[in-house]
All heavy atoms as a GROMACS GRO file, in nm:
protein
  551
    1MET      N    1   0.084  -0.116   0.000
    1MET     CA    2   0.000   0.000   0.000
    1MET      C    3   0.090   0.125   0.000
    1MET      O    4   0.180   0.136   0.081
    1MET     CB    5  -0.088  -0.004   0.125
    1MET     CG    6  -0.197   0.098   0.122
    1MET     SD    7  -0.308   0.086   0.264
    1MET     CE    8  -0.394  -0.063   0.226
    2PRO      N    9   0.067   0.220  -0.090
    2PRO     CA   10   0.149   0.341  -0.094
    2PRO      C   11   0.133   0.425   0.033
    2PRO      O   12   0.024   0.434   0.090
    2PRO     CB   13   0.097   0.418  -0.214
    2PRO     CG   14   0.003   0.328  -0.285
    2PRO     CD   15  -0.033   0.217  -0.194
    3SER      N   16   0.242   0.485   0.076
    3SER     CA   17   0.237   0.568   0.196
    3SER      C   18   0.327   0.690   0.179
    3SER      O   19   0.418   0.690   0.098
    3SER     CB   20   0.278   0.488   0.318
    3SER     OG   21   0.412   0.448   0.308
    4GLN      N   22   0.298   0.792   0.257
    4GLN     CA   23   0.376   0.914   0.261
    4GLN      C   24   0.434   0.928   0.400
    4GLN      O   25   0.363   0.918   0.500
    4GLN     CB   26   0.287   1.036   0.235
    4GLN     CG   27   0.294   1.091   0.099
    4GLN     CD   28   0.210   1.219   0.092
    4GLN    OE1   29   0.115   1.237   0.167
    4GLN    NE2   30   0.246   1.305   0.002
    5ARG      N   31   0.565   0.953   0.409
    5ARG     CA   32   0.632   0.972   0.538
    5ARG      C   33   0.675   1.117   0.549
    5ARG      O   34   0.739   1.171   0.460
    5ARG     CB   35   0.753   0.880   0.545
    5ARG     CG   36   0.837   0.898   0.670
    5ARG     CD   37   0.958   0.806   0.667
    5ARG     NE   38   0.921   0.668   0.653
    5ARG     CZ   39   0.891   0.586   0.753
    5ARG    NH1   40   0.895   0.631   0.876
    5ARG    NH2   41   0.857   0.462   0.732
    6GLN      N   42   0.640   1.180   0.661
    6GLN     CA   43   0.679   1.318   0.685
    6GLN      C   44   0.739   1.327   0.826
    6GLN      O   45   0.675   1.287   0.923
    6GLN     CB   46   0.560   1.410   0.673
    6GLN     CG   47   0.594   1.555   0.698
    6GLN     CD   48   0.474   1.645   0.683
    6GLN    OE1   49   0.364   1.601   0.649
    6GLN    NE2   50   0.493   1.772   0.710
    7THR      N   51   0.859   1.380   0.836
    7THR     CA   52   0.922   1.397   0.966
    7THR      C   53   0.854   1.512   1.039
    7THR      O   54   0.849   1.623   0.988
    7THR     CB   55   1.072   1.424   0.952
    7THR    OG1   56   1.132   1.313   0.886
    7THR    CG2   57   1.138   1.443   1.088
    8GLU      N   58   0.800   1.483   1.156
    8GLU     CA   59   0.729   1.583   1.236
    8GLU      C   60   0.822   1.649   1.336
    8GLU      O   61   0.811   1.768   1.361
    8GLU     CB   62   0.614   1.517   1.312
    8GLU     CG   63   0.502   1.471   1.224
    8GLU     CD   64   0.388   1.569   1.222
    8GLU    OE1   65   0.354   1.623   1.327
    8GLU    OE2   66   0.333   1.589   1.113
    9ALA      N   67   0.912   1.571   1.397
    9ALA     CA   68   0.998   1.626   1.501
    9ALA      C   69   1.121   1.539   1.520
    9ALA      O   70   1.122   1.422   1.483
    9ALA     CB   71   0.922   1.635   1.633
   10ASN      N   72   1.223   1.600   1.579
   10ASN     CA   73   1.342   1.529   1.621
   10ASN      C   74   1.354   1.555   1.771
   10ASN      O   75   1.388   1.665   1.813
   10ASN     CB   76   1.464   1.579   1.545
   10ASN     CG   77   1.585   1.494   1.569
   10ASN    OD1   78   1.594   1.424   1.668
   10ASN    ND2   79   1.679   1.501   1.478
   11ILE      N   80   1.323   1.453   1.850
   11ILE     CA   81   1.317   1.468   1.995
   11ILE      C   82   1.427   1.382   2.058
   11ILE      O   83   1.424   1.260   2.046
   11ILE     CB   84   1.180   1.426   2.050
   11ILE    CG1   85   1.069   1.506   1.982
   11ILE    CG2   86   1.173   1.441   2.201
   11ILE    CD1   87   0.929   1.455   2.007
   12LEU      N   88   1.523   1.450   2.123
   12LEU     CA   89   1.634   1.381   2.190
   12LEU      C   90   1.707   1.284   2.098
   12LEU      O   91   1.753   1.179   2.140
   12LEU     CB   92   1.582   1.309   2.316
   12LEU     CG   93   1.515   1.396   2.420
   12LEU    CD1   94   1.451   1.310   2.528
   12LEU    CD2   95   1.613   1.495   2.480
   13GLY      N   96   1.713   1.317   1.971
   13GLY     CA   97   1.780   1.232   1.873
   13GLY      C   98   1.689   1.133   1.803
   13GLY      O   99   1.724   1.080   1.698
   14TYR      N  100   1.573   1.107   1.860
   14TYR     CA  101   1.477   1.015   1.798
   14TYR      C  102   1.399   1.092   1.692
   14TYR      O  103   1.358   1.205   1.713
   14TYR     CB  104   1.377   0.961   1.901
   14TYR     CG  105   1.439   0.873   2.005
   14TYR    CD1  106   1.501   0.927   2.118
   14TYR    CD2  107   1.434   0.735   1.993
   14TYR    CE1  108   1.556   0.846   2.215
   14TYR    CE2  109   1.490   0.653   2.090
   14TYR     CZ  110   1.551   0.710   2.200
   14TYR     OH  111   1.605   0.630   2.296
   15GLN      N  112   1.377   1.029   1.579
   15GLN     CA  113   1.300   1.092   1.471
   15GLN      C  114   1.155   1.046   1.480
   15GLN      O  115   1.127   0.927   1.488
   15GLN     CB  116   1.360   1.052   1.336
   15GLN     CG  117   1.294   1.119   1.219
   15GLN     CD  118   1.364   1.084   1.089
   15GLN    OE1  119   1.483   1.066   1.086
   15GLN    NE2  120   1.286   1.073   0.984
   16LEU      N  121   1.064   1.142   1.479
   16LEU     CA  122   0.921   1.113   1.486
   16LEU      C  123   0.860   1.143   1.350
   16LEU      O  124   0.860   1.256   1.304
   16LEU     CB  125   0.856   1.199   1.595
   16LEU     CG  126   0.706   1.183   1.617
   16LEU    CD1  127   0.672   1.040   1.654
   16LEU    CD2  128   0.660   1.279   1.724
   17ASP      N  129   0.811   1.038   1.284
   17ASP     CA  130   0.754   1.051   1.149
   17ASP      C  131   0.604   1.027   1.151
   17ASP      O  132   0.555   0.940   1.223
   17ASP     CB  133   0.816   0.948   1.054
   17ASP     CG  134   0.962   0.972   1.027
   17ASP    OD1  135   1.010   1.085   1.049
   17ASP    OD2  136   1.030   0.877   0.984
   18ARG      N  137   0.534   1.106   1.072
   18ARG     CA  138   0.390   1.083   1.052
   18ARG      C  139   0.376   1.006   0.921
   18ARG      O  140   0.429   1.045   0.818
   18ARG     CB  141   0.315   1.215   1.043
   18ARG     CG  142   0.167   1.196   1.024
   18ARG     CD  143   0.092   1.323   1.032
   18ARG     NE  144   0.151   1.421   0.940
   18ARG     CZ  145   0.088   1.522   0.887
   18ARG    NH1  146  -0.037   1.544   0.916
   18ARG    NH2  147   0.148   1.604   0.806
   19ILE      N  148   0.302   0.897   0.926
   19ILE     CA  149   0.283   0.810   0.810
   19ILE      C  150   0.138   0.821   0.764
   19ILE      O  151   0.046   0.795   0.842
   19ILE     CB  152   0.313   0.662   0.843
   19ILE    CG1  153   0.444   0.648   0.920
   19ILE    CG2  154   0.309   0.577   0.719
   19ILE    CD1  155   0.567   0.676   0.842
   20LEU      N  156   0.119   0.858   0.640
   20LEU     CA  157  -0.014   0.862   0.579
   20LEU      C  158  -0.022   0.750   0.476
   20LEU      O  159   0.059   0.744   0.384
   20LEU     CB  160  -0.038   0.997   0.511
   20LEU     CG  161  -0.040   1.120   0.599
   20LEU    CD1  162  -0.040   1.246   0.514
   20LEU    CD2  163  -0.163   1.118   0.687
   21GLU      N  164  -0.117   0.662   0.492
   21GLU     CA  165  -0.136   0.551   0.399
   21GLU      C  166  -0.269   0.566   0.328
   21GLU      O  167  -0.369   0.603   0.389
   21GLU     CB  168  -0.131   0.417   0.471
   21GLU     CG  169   0.004   0.383   0.526
   21GLU     CD  170   0.006   0.249   0.596
   21GLU    OE1  171  -0.100   0.183   0.607
   21GLU    OE2  172   0.114   0.210   0.642
   22LEU      N  173  -0.270   0.534   0.200
   22LEU     CA  174  -0.395   0.534   0.125
   22LEU      C  175  -0.484   0.424   0.180
   22LEU      O  176  -0.438   0.315   0.210
   22LEU     CB  177  -0.369   0.512  -0.023
   22LEU     CG  178  -0.299   0.627  -0.095
   22LEU    CD1  179  -0.272   0.588  -0.240
   22LEU    CD2  180  -0.381   0.753  -0.090
   23GLY      N  181  -0.610   0.453   0.196
   23GLY     CA  182  -0.704   0.356   0.249
   23GLY      C  183  -0.718   0.361   0.400
   23GLY      O  184  -0.800   0.291   0.457
   24ARG      N  185  -0.637   0.439   0.466
   24ARG     CA  186  -0.646   0.456   0.612
   24ARG      C  187  -0.693   0.596   0.642
   24ARG      O  188  -0.641   0.693   0.588
   24ARG     CB  189  -0.509   0.437   0.674
   24ARG     CG  190  -0.504   0.328   0.775
   24ARG     CD  191  -0.368   0.314   0.832
   24ARG     NE  192  -0.380   0.312   0.976
   24ARG     CZ  193  -0.284   0.275   1.056
   24ARG    NH1  194  -0.167   0.243   1.008
   24ARG    NH2  195  -0.302   0.273   1.184
   25ALA      N  196  -0.792   0.609   0.727
   25ALA     CA  197  -0.850   0.740   0.754
   25ALA      C  198  -0.756   0.831   0.832
   25ALA      O  199  -0.743   0.949   0.802
   25ALA     CB  200  -0.981   0.724   0.831
   26ALA      N  201  -0.689   0.776   0.932
   26ALA     CA  202  -0.603   0.859   1.018
   26ALA      C  203  -0.456   0.821   1.001
   26ALA      O  204  -0.424   0.706   0.971
   26ALA     CB  205  -0.644   0.839   1.163
   27PRO      N  206  -0.368   0.917   1.020
   27PRO     CA  207  -0.224   0.885   1.013
   27PRO      C  208  -0.180   0.809   1.138
   27PRO      O  209  -0.249   0.807   1.239
   27PRO     CB  210  -0.157   1.022   1.008
   27PRO     CG  211  -0.252   1.112   1.078
   27PRO     CD  212  -0.389   1.059   1.048
   28HIS      N  213  -0.065   0.744   1.129
   28HIS     CA  214  -0.004   0.687   1.249
   28HIS      C  215   0.139   0.740   1.256
   28HIS      O  216   0.189   0.800   1.162
   28HIS     CB  217  -0.010   0.534   1.250
   28HIS     CG  218   0.069   0.466   1.144
   28HIS    ND1  219   0.022   0.450   1.015
   28HIS    CD2  220   0.192   0.410   1.147
   28HIS    CE1  221   0.113   0.386   0.944
   28HIS    NE2  222   0.217   0.362   1.021
   29TYR      N  223   0.202   0.722   1.370
   29TYR     CA  224   0.332   0.781   1.397
   29TYR      C  225   0.434   0.671   1.423
   29TYR      O  226   0.404   0.571   1.487
   29TYR     CB  227   0.325   0.877   1.515
   29TYR     CG  228   0.239   0.997   1.484
   29TYR    CD1  229   0.101   0.992   1.501
   29TYR    CD2  230   0.295   1.112   1.432
   29TYR    CE1  231   0.022   1.100   1.470
   29TYR    CE2  232   0.216   1.221   1.400
   29TYR     CZ  233   0.080   1.214   1.419
   29TYR     OH  234   0.002   1.322   1.386
   30GLU      N  235   0.554   0.692   1.371
   30GLU     CA  236   0.661   0.594   1.384
   30GLU      C  237   0.780   0.662   1.449
   30GLU      O  238   0.815   0.775   1.414
   30GLU     CB  239   0.697   0.544   1.245
   30GLU     CG  240   0.777   0.418   1.243
   30GLU     CD  241   0.788   0.365   1.102
   30GLU    OE1  242   0.877   0.415   1.030
   30GLU    OE2  243   0.710   0.276   1.066
   31VAL      N  244   0.843   0.593   1.544
   31VAL     CA  245   0.961   0.644   1.612
   31VAL      C  246   1.081   0.569   1.557
   31VAL      O  247   1.081   0.447   1.551
   31VAL     CB  248   0.951   0.624   1.765
   31VAL    CG1  249   1.077   0.669   1.835
   31VAL    CG2  250   0.830   0.697   1.820
   32ARG      N  251   1.185   0.646   1.519
   32ARG     CA  252   1.308   0.587   1.467
   32ARG      C  253   1.422   0.609   1.567
   32ARG      O  254   1.431   0.714   1.628
   32ARG     CB  255   1.344   0.647   1.333
   32ARG     CG  256   1.241   0.617   1.227
   32ARG     CD  257   1.290   0.666   1.093
   32ARG     NE  258   1.229   0.603   0.980
   32ARG     CZ  259   1.240   0.476   0.942
   32ARG    NH1  260   1.311   0.394   1.012
   32ARG    NH2  261   1.182   0.431   0.835
   33ALA      N  262   1.508   0.510   1.580
   33ALA     CA  263   1.620   0.513   1.674
   33ALA      C  264   1.722   0.620   1.635
   33ALA      O  265   1.740   0.649   1.517
   33ALA     CB  266   1.687   0.377   1.679
   34PRO      N  267   1.789   0.678   1.735
   34PRO     CA  268   1.885   0.785   1.707
   34PRO      C  269   2.005   0.743   1.622
   34PRO      O  270   2.042   0.812   1.529
   34PRO     CB  271   1.932   0.830   1.845
   34PRO     CG  272   1.836   0.777   1.941
   34PRO     CD  273   1.770   0.659   1.878
   35GLN      N  274   2.067   0.630   1.652
   35GLN     CA  275   2.188   0.592   1.582
   35GLN      C  276   2.163   0.512   1.455
   35GLN      O  277   2.227   0.534   1.353
   35GLN     CB  278   2.281   0.510   1.673
   35GLN     CG  279   2.340   0.587   1.788
   35GLN     CD  280   2.249   0.593   1.909
   35GLN    OE1  281   2.150   0.522   1.918
   35GLN    NE2  282   2.282   0.681   2.002
   36SER      N  283   2.070   0.420   1.460
   36SER     CA  284   2.054   0.327   1.347
   36SER      C  285   1.948   0.369   1.246
   36SER      O  286   1.941   0.313   1.139
   36SER     CB  287   2.018   0.188   1.400
   36SER     OG  288   1.890   0.191   1.461
   37ASP      N  289   1.863   0.464   1.280
   37ASP     CA  290   1.753   0.509   1.194
   37ASP      C  291   1.652   0.397   1.166
   37ASP      O  292   1.576   0.403   1.071
   37ASP     CB  293   1.807   0.569   1.064
   37ASP     CG  294   1.702   0.655   0.994
   37ASP    OD1  295   1.629   0.727   1.063
   37ASP    OD2  296   1.694   0.648   0.870
   38ALA      N  297   1.653   0.294   1.251
   38ALA     CA  298   1.557   0.185   1.236
   38ALA      C  299   1.428   0.219   1.311
   38ALA      O  300   1.431   0.282   1.416
   38ALA     CB  301   1.616   0.056   1.293
   39ALA      N  302   1.315   0.178   1.256
   39ALA     CA  303   1.187   0.200   1.323
   39ALA      C  304   1.181   0.111   1.446
   39ALA      O  305   1.202  -0.010   1.438
   39ALA     CB  306   1.073   0.168   1.229
   40ILE      N  307   1.154   0.172   1.562
   40ILE     CA  308   1.150   0.094   1.686
   40ILE      C  309   1.011   0.086   1.747
   40ILE      O  310   0.986   0.001   1.832
   40ILE     CB  311   1.250   0.148   1.791
   40ILE    CG1  312   1.225   0.295   1.821
   40ILE    CG2  313   1.393   0.127   1.746
   40ILE    CD1  314   1.310   0.351   1.934
   41ALA      N  315   0.919   0.173   1.703
   41ALA     CA  316   0.783   0.168   1.757
   41ALA      C  317   0.688   0.243   1.664
   41ALA      O  318   0.729   0.332   1.590
   41ALA     CB  319   0.778   0.229   1.896
   42SER      N  320   0.561   0.207   1.670
   42SER     CA  321   0.457   0.271   1.591
   42SER      C  322   0.337   0.298   1.680
   42SER      O  323   0.301   0.213   1.763
   42SER     CB  324   0.418   0.181   1.474
   42SER     OG  325   0.323   0.244   1.393
   43PHE      N  326   0.275   0.416   1.665
   43PHE     CA  327   0.165   0.457   1.752
   43PHE      C  328   0.053   0.520   1.670
   43PHE      O  329   0.078   0.574   1.562
   43PHE     CB  330   0.214   0.559   1.856
   43PHE     CG  331   0.320   0.504   1.946
   43PHE    CD1  332   0.454   0.518   1.914
   43PHE    CD2  333   0.286   0.436   2.060
   43PHE    CE1  334   0.552   0.466   1.996
   43PHE    CE2  335   0.383   0.384   2.144
   43PHE     CZ  336   0.517   0.398   2.110
   44ILE      N  337  -0.069   0.519   1.724
   44ILE     CA  338  -0.181   0.578   1.651
   44ILE      C  339  -0.193   0.728   1.672
   44ILE      O  340  -0.261   0.796   1.597
   44ILE     CB  341  -0.315   0.510   1.687
   44ILE    CG1  342  -0.343   0.521   1.836
   44ILE    CG2  343  -0.316   0.366   1.643
   44ILE    CD1  344  -0.482   0.478   1.875
   45ASP      N  345  -0.125   0.780   1.778
   45ASP     CA  346  -0.129   0.926   1.800
   45ASP      C  347   0.010   0.978   1.837
   45ASP      O  348   0.096   0.904   1.884
   45ASP     CB  349  -0.232   0.965   1.904
   45ASP     CG  350  -0.204   0.908   2.042
   45ASP    OD1  351  -0.124   0.813   2.053
   45ASP    OD2  352  -0.261   0.960   2.139
   46ARG      N  353   0.030   1.107   1.815
   46ARG     CA  354   0.160   1.169   1.837
   46ARG      C  355   0.197   1.172   1.986
   46ARG      O  356   0.312   1.152   2.022
   46ARG     CB  357   0.161   1.310   1.779
   46ARG     CG  358   0.294   1.378   1.796
   46ARG     CD  359   0.300   1.510   1.727
   46ARG     NE  360   0.425   1.576   1.763
   46ARG     CZ  361   0.480   1.670   1.695
   46ARG    NH1  362   0.424   1.712   1.584
   46ARG    NH2  363   0.593   1.725   1.734
   47ARG      N  364   0.100   1.197   2.070
   47ARG     CA  365   0.127   1.206   2.214
   47ARG      C  366   0.187   1.076   2.268
   47ARG      O  367   0.282   1.078   2.345
   47ARG     CB  368  -0.001   1.241   2.289
   47ARG     CG  369   0.021   1.257   2.437
   47ARG     CD  370  -0.105   1.310   2.505
   47ARG     NE  371  -0.075   1.340   2.643
   47ARG     CZ  372  -0.135   1.280   2.744
   47ARG    NH1  373  -0.229   1.193   2.722
   47ARG    NH2  374  -0.103   1.313   2.867
   48SER      N  375   0.134   0.964   2.226
   48SER     CA  376   0.187   0.834   2.271
   48SER      C  377   0.329   0.814   2.222
   48SER      O  378   0.414   0.761   2.295
   48SER     CB  379   0.099   0.721   2.220
   48SER     OG  380  -0.030   0.730   2.274
   49ALA      N  381   0.357   0.856   2.100
   49ALA     CA  382   0.492   0.844   2.045
   49ALA      C  383   0.590   0.930   2.123
   49ALA      O  384   0.701   0.887   2.155
   49ALA     CB  385   0.492   0.882   1.897
   50GLU      N  386   0.549   1.053   2.157
   50GLU     CA  387   0.635   1.142   2.234
   50GLU      C  388   0.660   1.086   2.375
   50GLU      O  389   0.772   1.092   2.427
   50GLU     CB  390   0.574   1.281   2.242
   50GLU     CG  391   0.576   1.354   2.110
   50GLU     CD  392   0.497   1.484   2.111
   50GLU    OE1  393   0.415   1.506   2.205
   50GLU    OE2  394   0.517   1.564   2.019
   51GLN      N  395   0.557   1.029   2.437
   51GLN     CA  396   0.572   0.969   2.570
   51GLN      C  397   0.670   0.852   2.565
   51GLN      O  398   0.750   0.833   2.656
   51GLN     CB  399   0.438   0.922   2.624
   51GLN     CG  400   0.352   1.033   2.677
   51GLN     CD  401   0.219   0.981   2.731
   51GLN    OE1  402   0.164   0.882   2.684
   51GLN    NE2  403   0.169   1.049   2.833
   52PHE      N  404   0.663   0.772   2.459
   52PHE     CA  405   0.753   0.659   2.442
   52PHE      C  406   0.899   0.707   2.438
   52PHE      O  407   0.986   0.649   2.502
   52PHE     CB  408   0.718   0.583   2.314
   52PHE     CG  409   0.814   0.475   2.280
   52PHE    CD1  410   0.810   0.352   2.344
   52PHE    CD2  411   0.910   0.495   2.181
   52PHE    CE1  412   0.900   0.252   2.311
   52PHE    CE2  413   0.999   0.396   2.148
   52PHE     CZ  414   0.995   0.274   2.214
   53ILE      N  415   0.924   0.814   2.364
   53ILE     CA  416   1.061   0.868   2.353
   53ILE      C  417   1.112   0.912   2.490
   53ILE      O  418   1.224   0.878   2.530
   53ILE     CB  419   1.065   0.984   2.252
   53ILE    CG1  420   1.039   0.931   2.111
   53ILE    CG2  421   1.198   1.058   2.259
   53ILE    CD1  422   1.016   1.039   2.007
   54VAL      N  423   1.030   0.986   2.562
   54VAL     CA  424   1.070   1.034   2.695
   54VAL      C  425   1.094   0.917   2.790
   54VAL      O  426   1.193   0.914   2.863
   54VAL     CB  427   0.966   1.132   2.752
   54VAL    CG1  428   0.995   1.166   2.897
   54VAL    CG2  429   0.961   1.258   2.668
   55MET      N  430   1.008   0.818   2.787
   55MET     CA  431   1.024   0.702   2.875
   55MET      C  432   1.149   0.621   2.839
   55MET      O  433   1.217   0.569   2.928
   55MET     CB  434   0.901   0.612   2.871
   55MET     CG  435   0.775   0.678   2.928
   55MET     SD  436   0.797   0.749   3.091
   55MET     CE  437   0.814   0.603   3.189
   56CYS      N  438   1.182   0.613   2.712
   56CYS     CA  439   1.307   0.545   2.672
   56CYS      C  440   1.427   0.616   2.731
   56CYS      O  441   1.519   0.553   2.783
   56CYS     CB  442   1.320   0.542   2.520
   56CYS     SG  443   1.219   0.421   2.439
   57GLU      N  444   1.427   0.748   2.724
   57GLU     CA  445   1.539   0.825   2.778
   57GLU      C  446   1.544   0.820   2.930
   57GLU      O  447   1.651   0.810   2.988
   57GLU     CB  448   1.532   0.970   2.729
   57GLU     CG  449   1.569   0.984   2.584
   57GLU     CD  450   1.710   0.937   2.553
   57GLU    OE1  451   1.805   0.985   2.618
   57GLU    OE2  452   1.725   0.850   2.466
   58LEU      N  453   1.429   0.826   2.996
   58LEU     CA  454   1.427   0.818   3.142
   58LEU      C  455   1.473   0.681   3.191
   58LEU      O  456   1.533   0.670   3.297
   58LEU     CB  457   1.288   0.848   3.196
   58LEU     CG  458   1.244   0.994   3.189
   58LEU    CD1  459   1.100   1.007   3.235
   58LEU    CD2  460   1.335   1.082   3.271
   59GLY      N  461   1.445   0.579   3.114
   59GLY     CA  462   1.488   0.444   3.151
   59GLY      C  463   1.638   0.428   3.148
   59GLY      O  464   1.693   0.338   3.210
   60GLN      N  465   1.710   0.517   3.080
   60GLN     CA  466   1.855   0.509   3.070
   60GLN      C  467   1.925   0.585   3.182
   60GLN      O  468   2.046   0.577   3.197
   60GLN     CB  469   1.901   0.562   2.935
   60GLN     CG  470   1.855   0.476   2.821
   60GLN     CD  471   1.895   0.532   2.687
   60GLN    OE1  472   1.975   0.623   2.678
   60GLN    NE2  473   1.838   0.478   2.582
   61LEU      N  474   1.849   0.660   3.265
   61LEU     CA  475   1.909   0.735   3.374
   61LEU      C  476   1.945   0.640   3.488
   61LEU      O  477   1.868   0.550   3.522
   61LEU     CB  478   1.812   0.840   3.427
   61LEU     CG  479   1.779   0.955   3.334
   61LEU    CD1  480   1.673   1.043   3.398
   61LEU    CD2  481   1.902   1.036   3.305
   62PRO      N  482   2.060   0.661   3.550
   62PRO     CA  483   2.092   0.579   3.666
   62PRO      C  484   2.003   0.616   3.784
   62PRO      O  485   1.976   0.734   3.807
   62PRO     CB  486   2.239   0.614   3.694
   62PRO     CG  487   2.260   0.747   3.631
   62PRO     CD  488   2.165   0.755   3.516
   63ARG      N  489   1.959   0.518   3.857
   63ARG     CA  490   1.871   0.544   3.972
   63ARG      C  491   1.952   0.533   4.100
   63ARG      O  492   2.026   0.437   4.119
   63ARG     CB  493   1.756   0.445   3.974
   63ARG     CG  494   1.664   0.466   3.859
   63ARG     CD  495   1.541   0.383   3.873
   63ARG     NE  496   1.455   0.408   3.758
   63ARG     CZ  497   1.354   0.332   3.726
   63ARG    NH1  498   1.324   0.228   3.799
   63ARG    NH2  499   1.281   0.361   3.621
   64ARG      N  500   1.935   0.632   4.184
   64ARG     CA  501   2.002   0.631   4.315
   64ARG      C  502   1.895   0.636   4.422
   64ARG      O  503   1.796   0.705   4.409
   64ARG     CB  504   2.096   0.750   4.326
   64ARG     CG  505   2.211   0.742   4.226
   64ARG     CD  506   2.293   0.865   4.235
   64ARG     NE  507   2.210   0.975   4.183
   64ARG     CZ  508   2.258   1.086   4.134
   64ARG    NH1  509   2.386   1.107   4.129
   64ARG    NH2  510   2.178   1.180   4.089
   65SER      N  511   1.918   0.567   4.528
   65SER     CA  512   1.816   0.557   4.634
   65SER      C  513   1.792   0.689   4.706
   65SER      O  514   1.688   0.707   4.767
   65SER     CB  515   1.853   0.449   4.733
   65SER     OG  516   1.978   0.481   4.793
   66GLY      N  517   1.884   0.784   4.701
   66GLY     CA  518   1.868   0.910   4.773
   66GLY      C  519   1.794   1.018   4.696
   66GLY      O  520   1.763   1.123   4.752
   67THR      N  521   1.760   0.997   4.572
   67THR     CA  522   1.695   1.101   4.493
   67THR      C  523   1.545   1.099   4.514
   67THR      O  524   1.486   0.993   4.536
   67THR     CB  525   1.725   1.085   4.342
   67THR    OG1  526   1.676   0.959   4.300
   67THR    CG2  527   1.873   1.094   4.313
   68PRO      N  528   1.478   1.214   4.507
   68PRO     CA  529   1.333   1.218   4.530
   68PRO      C  530   1.253   1.141   4.425
   68PRO      O  531   1.144   1.096   4.453
   68PRO     CB  532   1.299   1.367   4.520
   68PRO     CG  533   1.428   1.439   4.524
   68PRO     CD  534   1.536   1.343   4.490
   69ALA      N  535   1.307   1.123   4.306
   69ALA     CA  536   1.233   1.055   4.200
   69ALA      C  537   1.244   0.904   4.210
   69ALA      O  538   1.182   0.832   4.134
   69ALA     CB  539   1.285   1.100   4.064
   70TYR      N  540   1.319   0.853   4.303
   70TYR     CA  541   1.340   0.708   4.314
   70TYR      C  542   1.219   0.638   4.368
   70TYR      O  543   1.150   0.676   4.453
   70TYR     CB  544   1.462   0.678   4.400
   70TYR     CG  545   1.495   0.532   4.409
   70TYR    CD1  546   1.545   0.465   4.300
   70TYR    CD2  547   1.474   0.463   4.526
   70TYR    CE1  548   1.575   0.331   4.307
   70TYR    CE2  549   1.504   0.330   4.534
   70TYR     CZ  550   1.554   0.264   4.425
   70TYR     OH  551   1.584   0.131   4.432
   0.00000   0.00000   0.00000
């Protein structure tokens, strides 16, 4: 099925693309990895895609027992 890819944002190195496909009423969003440019996730709305990016980055932070966010 033919599709159109448009880059919507570059967030923390991750590329957020909007995908429009013929025959589909609404677009979906794809997140691409910073280094490899491989698609790592697909979402039906932009907000979910943005949350995924933030959660991926937060998951890489070291956790210490003395911090308030622990």
